[in-house]
N, CA, C and O of each residue as an XYZ file, in Angstrom:
300
protein
N     102.030    138.842    141.201
C     102.380    137.623    140.522
C     102.364    136.485    141.621
O     101.779    135.419    141.427
N     103.023    136.768    142.747
C     103.232    135.792    143.766
C     101.802    135.474    144.487
O     101.524    134.369    144.952
N     100.955    136.587    144.507
C      99.639    136.255    145.066
C      98.847    135.339    144.132
O      98.139    134.444    144.593
N      98.959    135.554    142.860
C      98.271    134.645    141.991
C      98.664    133.196    142.098
O      97.847    132.275    142.071
N      99.972    133.050    142.222
C     100.431    131.678    142.435
C      99.898    131.018    143.629
O      99.392    129.896    143.618
N     100.034    131.770    144.667
C      99.529    131.239    145.973
C      97.964    130.979    145.906
O      97.465    129.985    146.433
N      97.288    131.845    145.287
C      95.827    131.702    145.121
C      95.537    130.428    144.306
O      94.648    129.639    144.626
N      96.295    130.280    143.292
C      96.128    128.990    142.445
C      96.342    127.742    143.107
O      95.624    126.749    142.990
N      97.445    127.855    143.862
C      97.953    126.616    144.783
C      96.796    126.262    145.822
O      96.496    125.100    146.094
N      96.224    127.293    146.330
C      95.193    127.187    147.336
C      93.938    126.569    146.704
O      93.287    125.678    147.250
N      93.671    127.068    145.599
C      92.422    126.567    144.835
C      92.650    125.085    144.461
O      91.739    124.271    144.608
N      93.824    124.741    143.993
C      94.000    123.333    143.606
C      93.995    122.403    144.889
O      93.506    121.274    144.880
N      94.565    122.970    145.948
C      94.533    122.132    147.148
C      93.073    121.965    147.685
O      92.700    120.905    148.186
N      92.324    122.982    147.568
C      90.847    122.923    147.855
C      90.139    121.971    147.044
O      89.289    121.258    147.578
N      90.400    121.870    145.763
C      89.727    120.978    144.849
C      90.171    119.574    145.342
O      89.290    118.748    145.584
N      91.477    119.250    145.507
C      91.906    117.953    145.873
C      91.163    117.397    147.248
O      90.713    116.255    147.354
N      91.119    118.353    148.220
C      90.454    118.042    149.390
C      89.016    117.620    149.091
O      88.555    116.598    149.600
N      88.336    118.361    148.308
C      86.952    118.195    148.062
C      86.668    116.786    147.426
O      85.763    116.021    147.759
N      87.654    116.580    146.402
C      87.457    115.250    145.699
C      87.791    114.120    146.577
O      87.179    113.055    146.495
N      88.757    114.322    147.426
C      89.117    113.292    148.473
C      88.031    112.954    149.347
O      87.725    111.777    149.543
N      87.395    113.971    149.916
C      86.297    113.700    150.793
C      85.079    113.052    150.050
O      84.363    112.240    150.637
N      84.860    113.412    148.783
C      83.801    112.868    148.071
C      84.056    111.426    147.827
O      83.107    110.643    147.855
N      85.339    110.990    147.574
C      85.632    109.633    147.281
C      85.512    108.828    148.559
O      85.120    107.661    148.541
N      85.856    109.472    149.680
C      85.734    108.664    150.927
C      84.234    108.452    151.386
O      83.930    107.484    152.084
N      83.380    109.316    151.002
C      81.959    109.099    151.288
C      81.428    108.038    150.313
O      80.603    107.214    150.709
N      81.908    108.034    148.970
C      81.456    107.085    148.134
C      81.959    105.635    148.561
O      81.233    104.659    148.373
N      83.125    105.527    149.097
C      83.705    104.229    149.548
C      82.908    103.795    150.763
O      82.694    102.594    150.931
N      82.446    104.722    151.641
C      81.659    104.348    152.812
C      80.379    103.738    152.241
O      79.931    102.710    152.748
N      79.784    104.315    151.228
C      78.546    103.719    150.735
C      78.832    102.414    150.058
O      77.916    101.593    149.997
N      79.983    102.136    149.550
C      80.328    100.834    148.987
C      80.358     99.865    150.121
O      79.784     98.782    150.009
N      81.021    100.209    151.246
C      81.032     99.394    152.422
C      79.650     98.935    152.963
O      79.416     97.791    153.350
N      78.771     99.954    152.943
C      77.406     99.676    153.448
C      76.772     98.775    152.445
O      76.009     97.903    152.862
N      76.998     98.886    151.195
C      76.381     98.045    150.162
C      76.900     96.475    150.328
O      76.156     95.515    150.132
N      78.169     96.376    150.685
C      78.739     95.034    150.980
C      78.074     94.396    152.255
O      77.753     93.208    152.277
N      77.900     95.181    153.230
C      77.236     94.674    154.414
C      75.705     94.466    154.094
O      75.159     93.537    154.690
N      75.037     95.130    153.326
C      73.771     94.816    152.882
C      73.608     93.526    152.211
O      72.651     92.807    152.499
N      74.522     93.163    151.292
C      74.589     91.913    150.509
C      74.835     90.847    151.541
O      74.103     89.859    151.495
N      75.724     90.912    152.424
C      75.919     89.963    153.449
C      74.670     89.658    154.201
O      74.280     88.511    154.416
N      74.047     90.772    154.600
C      72.798     90.670    155.411
C      71.743     89.977    154.630
O      71.010     89.166    155.196
N      71.617     90.242    153.369
C      70.586     89.574    152.512
C      70.954     88.084    152.391
O      70.052     87.246    152.419
N      72.190     87.735    152.263
C      72.513     86.210    152.128
C      72.260     85.502    153.440
O      71.759     84.378    153.465
N      72.623     86.193    154.578
C      72.530     85.559    155.857
C      71.148     85.410    156.359
O      70.777     84.368    156.900
N      70.346     86.483    156.179
C      68.919     86.420    156.743
C      67.934     85.620    155.819
O      66.843     85.258    156.261
N      68.311     85.356    154.580
C      67.398     84.672    153.580
C      66.066     85.316    153.406
O      65.960     86.496    153.072
N      65.049     84.535    153.635
C      63.620     85.089    153.371
C      63.200     86.178    154.212
O      62.299     86.950    153.883
N      63.898     86.258    155.390
C      63.531     87.383    156.327
C      64.305     88.642    156.148
O      64.274     89.506    157.025
N      65.087     88.810    154.916
C      65.836     89.901    154.809
C      65.167     91.170    154.655
O      65.783     92.200    154.930
N      63.848     91.214    154.203
C      63.107     92.375    154.221
C      62.848     93.119    155.465
O      62.820     94.346    155.553
N      62.650     92.225    156.481
C      62.384     92.775    157.781
C      63.785     93.055    158.609
O      63.888     94.034    159.349
N      64.706     92.236    158.441
C      65.865     92.299    159.219
C      67.043     93.277    158.685
O      67.910     93.725    159.434
N      66.977     93.521    157.453
C      67.908     94.307    156.862
C      67.353     95.670    156.277
O      67.997     96.368    155.495
N      66.156     95.953    156.717
C      65.456     97.253    156.231
C      66.282     98.425    156.530
O      66.514     99.276    155.671
N      66.778     98.498    157.849
C      67.548     99.603    158.387
C      68.838     99.882    157.489
O      69.184    101.022    157.180
N      69.480     98.778    157.121
C      70.684     98.900    156.346
C      70.375     99.263    154.831
O      71.179     99.913    154.163
N      69.317     98.863    154.390
C      68.818     99.195    152.983
C      68.465    100.604    153.038
O      68.746    101.302    152.064
N      67.838    101.158    154.133
C      67.466    102.552    154.115
C      68.671    103.439    154.218
O      68.742    104.495    153.588
N      69.667    102.984    155.054
C      70.939    103.798    155.223
C      71.646    103.802    153.799
O      72.127    104.847    153.362
N      71.696    102.707    153.141
C      72.328    102.646    151.835
C      71.624    103.587    150.807
O      72.270    104.314    150.053
N      70.349    103.532    150.820
C      69.685    104.489    149.899
C      69.881    105.894    150.160
O      69.970    106.696    149.231
N      69.962    106.275    151.502
C      70.227    107.661    151.830
C      71.642    108.006    151.450
O      71.897    109.104    150.956
N      72.580    107.086    151.670
C      74.046    107.363    151.263
C      74.082    107.629    149.885
O      74.707    108.613    149.488
N      73.430    106.801    149.009
C      73.481    106.872    147.529
C      72.970    108.260    147.055
O      73.437    108.816    146.061
N      71.980    108.788    147.830
C      71.536    110.099    147.488
C      72.515    111.284    147.865
O      72.762    112.236    147.124
N      73.011    111.092    149.072
C      73.879    112.145    149.609
C      75.291    112.147    149.195
O      75.870    113.216    148.998
N      75.902    110.967    149.048
C      77.295    110.852    148.758
C      77.822    110.548    147.353
O      78.616    109.645    147.092
N      77.302    111.382    146.506
C      77.800    111.230    145.085
C      79.062    111.818    145.013
O      79.370    112.749    145.756
N      79.927    111.283    144.056
C      81.202    111.857    143.839
C      81.018    113.087    142.886
O      80.489    112.986    141.779
N      81.468    114.181    143.375
C      81.189    115.455    142.618
C      82.547    115.986    142.194
O      83.530    115.925    142.932
N      82.559    116.486    141.027
C      83.842    117.009    140.424
C      84.031    118.424    140.934
O      83.228    118.952    141.704
N      85.070    118.987    140.499
C      85.436    120.398    140.866
C      85.120    121.522    139.907
O      85.346    122.694    140.209
N      84.581    121.151    138.712
C      84.342    122.142    137.765
C      83.073    122.872    138.055
O      81.998    122.276    137.991
N      83.144    124.064    138.352
C      82.032    124.947    138.636
C      82.138    126.190    137.931
O      83.261    126.616    137.663
N      81.001    126.895    137.560
C      81.035    128.105    136.897
C      81.076    129.184    138.081
O      80.169    129.327    138.901
N      82.276    129.928    138.044
C      82.468    130.778    139.165
C      82.113    132.170    138.547
O      82.654    132.596    137.527
N      81.160    132.836    139.251
C      80.648    134.187    138.747
C      81.168    135.194    139.789
O      80.919    136.393    139.666
């Protein structure tokens, strides 16, 4: 019984850590988005050349840093 409770607590803690890390990555992507918007406004017509690296970084972060839930089918 005690092992089951400890196992359940460990699993809940692991889920919380996973969600927390996922949200941190999502917020990092939001910060990059804000910097990209600033760059577009500052650079004006040259934003395609001067902000390309930031746009590429943002696109990559959108693909990689999605918020993922903890529900999985465990087999």
